[in-house]
N, C-alpha and C positions, 0 to 999 in steps of 0.2 A: 341672233344666230347667222344669217345670212351671211354678214361680215366675216366671221369665223370660218364659214364654208368656204367664202371666197379666196381668202388667206390661205385656207388649208390646200385649195387645189392649186394656187400659185406655188405653194411649198412642193406640192407633188410633182408639179413640172421641173420644179428647180431640182429634185431629186432625179427626174428622168433626164435632165440634163447632165447631171454627175454621173449619172449610170453610164451614158454615152461617153464622157470624157474618160472616165476609167476603163472602160470596155472598149475604148477605140483601139487600145492595143491588142486586145484579141482579134480584133477583124484584121489588122495590119502588121502586127509584128512580124510573120514570117516574111510577108511582101517587102516589107522595110529592109528587114536583115539580110535576104537574098539580092536587095538593089535592084529589084524589078521597078519600083516606083520610088520615087524620093518621098520622104515624110509627107511633104505637103500635097503632093499628087495622091497618096495612098489614103490620107484621111478624106480628101474630097469622094475619091472613089468609095469608099467605105459609107461615108454618110449618105451618098445617092443610093446605094442598095439598101441602106437601113431605113430610109424613107419607102422605097419601092416595095417594101415587103405589106405595106398596108394593103396591096391590090392583091396578095396572093394566099393570105392566110386568114382563119376566123378568129374567135375570141376566148379558145378554150382555156388556154392560160390564164387570161384575164379574169375569167369565173371561177376557176381553182383559187386565185389568190383573193377573189372578193368574197367566196363564200365558202372555201375549203380549208383555211387555215385556222380561223377563230371564229366562234359562234356570231353569226351578224345579229343576233338579238342583243348583244352587249357592246355593239360598235356604234360610237358616236363621234362628233366632229373633233373632242378632246382626245379621245383614243387614237384617231388618226393622225392628229397633229404631233401628239407624243412619239408615236411610232416613227413618222416621218422624220422629224429634228434628229431622233436619236440614230436613224440610219444615216441621214446627212451628214452629222458629225463624224462618224465612224468612216463613212466613205470619203469624206474629204481628207481627212487625216491620215488614212491610208494611201491614197493618191499621192499626196505630196510626200509621203515617205516612200514612194515606189512600190509598194505592197499590191501586186493583181488579186485582191481579195474579190469576193464574190459579193457583189451588189445585190443579187436577188436573195442570198440569205442575211443580208444587211436588213432588208427589207422586211423580211420574214421573221428575224428575230424582234426587228422594231414592233412589229403588231403584237407578237406574243407577249413582251412585257407589259405595255397598259392592259392588256386583257387579263392578265393573270391578276394583275393589281384591282381590276373592277370585278372580276367573275371567278377568281380562282383558277384552278386547276381544271376544271369542268368548262371553262370558257376555252380552250383548246381543242380543236377537233382533231382526235387521235389519228384518224385514216389520212388526213390532207398532211400531218405533221412525219407520220411514218413515211409517206411517199417522198417526201422533202428529203429527209435523212436517208432513206436507201439510195436516191439518187446522188447525195452527195459522194457516194462512194460509187456508185454505178457510172456515172456520167463520165468522170476521167478514166475509168477503166475500159468503156466502150470506146472511147476516143483513142486511148493506147493501143486496144487489141484492132481496131479497124485501121488505124494510121500506119501500123506494123505489118500487117497483111497486104494494105494498098501498096506500101513501099518495096514488100516483097515481090508481090505480083509484078510491078513495074520494073523492078530489077531485073526480073527474068526476062520479060518482053524485051527490053532494050539492052540486054547483056552484051549484043554484037555490035550495036550502035556506036559510032564516034562520040566521045564524051561531049564536044563541042556542039553537035547538032542536038545531043540531047538536052544540053543546057539551054539552047535556043527555043526547042520547042516547049520546055517547061515554063520557060519565062513567059511564053502567051498563056499556056495551059494554068499558069497560078495565077493570072489576071482572072479567068472565068472560076477558079475555085474560092479565090477571096470575094468575089461578088456573091457567089452562092453561100459562103459562110455568113458575110456580111446581112443577106437576106435572112438566115435563120437567127442571126443575132438580134435584127431589129424586131424580127417577129416575136421571139420569146422574151426579151426584155422589155420592149414597149410594152407589152402586154400587162406586164405586173403593175405599170403605173395606171393603165387603163382600169385594172382591178380595183385598185386603192380608190380612185377618184369615183368609180362607178359605186361601189359599196359604201362611200361617203355619203354620194346623192341619194342612195337608195335609204340608208339609214336616217336621213334628215327629212325624207318625205318629198325629194325632188324627182324622184322617179316614179311615183306611185306606188300601187301594190306589188308591182312584178319586176324583178332584178333584170336589167339588161345594159348593155355598153352603149352609150348615145354616140352617134356618128362624129359629132364635134370633138368626144374625149379620144377617140381611136386617131382621128387626124392630128390633133394638138400631142398626143403623146407620142406618136411615130415623128412628127416634127421636131420636138425638143430632145429625142434622143439623137436624131441625126445632127443637129445643131452642136449637141455635147460630143458627138464624135468629131464634128470638125475642129473643136476646141484643143481635142487629144489628150494625151496625158504621156508626155515625153518620158519620164521615169521609168514607168511602167512598161511601154514600148521597148525601151533599153533591156528590161528585166527579162520579158517574155521572148524577145527578137534574138538577143545574143546570151542571155545569162544563163539558160538552161543547156543549149547544144549548139554547135553551129550547124547552119542550114544552108543548102544549097537549092535552086529553083526546083528540083523533082523532089526534095523533102519537103518544103514549103507547100507545094501542091497536094502531097499526100496527107501531109497534117490538116490543112485547110478542107479538103474533101472529107476526110473522117469526121472533123469538128463539124462541118455543115449538115452531114448525115445524121449525125446524133442529135443537132439542135433542131433540124426540122423534124424529124421522127418525134421529140419530145412535143414541140409545139402541137403538131398534129393531134398528138395522144392528151394533150392538155396538162403536160408535167413541167412545173417551173423548175428548169434547172440552169446551173451557173454556166454561163459562156466562158468564164475564167478557169474553171475546172475542167472542161471540155477540152479547149484547145490547149492548155498545159498538157493535160494526158496525152492529147494527140502529137505535140511535139516530142514528148518523152517518147512515146511508141516509135516514131521516126528514128530519134538517136539510138535506140535499142536494139535497130538494124545494123548499126554498125558494131558497137561493142557497149557494154556496160558501162565502161568508165568514160563513155563519150558525155553521157549526162552528169551535169554538175550537181551532184546532190546535196550538197550545201545549200545550193540556192533553191533547189527544190524542197528541202526540209524546211527554210524559212518561209516558203509559200505556203506549205501544208499547215505550219503552226497560224498563220494567219487565218487560213480556213476555219481551224478548228475553235479560235476564239471568236468568230465573227458573229454567231447566232446567239452564244450566250454574253458576249461583250455588249451586243446592240440591245437585248432583252434587258439587262441592269440600266443601261443608259437610256433608254426610252422609257422604262419604269418610273426611273428617278424623274425624267422631265415631266412625265405625265403626272406624277405627284404634285410636283412644283405648280403646273398648270391648275392642278384641281383645287391649289389653294386659294387662287386669285380668281380663276374665270368659270369653275361649275358651281359658285354657290348662287 
């Protein structure tokens, strides 16, 4: 059993790496599209603050993932392994295609698939899933509304300022907003891998009788998501940075600030939200301050389609992988 546990932990950290790779775009798309930083400098900036989040936030999201999505009593190393493999295949495929899907929801769908095979619908914890499904809708809407009003307020405050001075000021301000957004990204997303590894260790008896997140798991998860961010996801960066709407530094600042507030608030509340959903909604909110037609609705529609299919897609994929695993390894 120990060998399978170690292999599953390695795969979980690989998933964390792919999470950072796909979601690098969420942290740096606006700062790259506004040319405040080069892509290379931007990913290094985001990766640093992804890891720095380890010192600022707790593990409420990790606890939600570990104990709040599926019944911990039916979880074993094979359920986790099947869930992770299904999520990894989905995330890798979508990243290669340049689709900014929700890595968080891929993981949640990945967990649900094998859980349904093992325990049926009773294995799914309705309160946790309801919260996740609710914030599929709420997180982009919160980001959209916040960024819209932040942008409106900023425009009012600086309405008489020279455009060149405003641009210069917000090129600096965007460095700060992207740093805070990367803190929120690291906190929310690294904790999802922490939760997976912690529930794996707990269900196999390596944590004792009480669920908690070991310190080494915390640092390993933050480290891997930071490395994944360094690797980046160039196609996804292009989709978010220039595919949705044209951005200037003041608009990038507004979108990142709104996204950061949403992510940090959800991390403190223990709600596993999608950074992709959040920043996409925030970018669209900024675009709406110009005119509705400034949003490239075709691109936005493709992103929404990817969102809609992520949880059911990973559920089916991970359920199939778990079934295959069970034929050979669980006997």
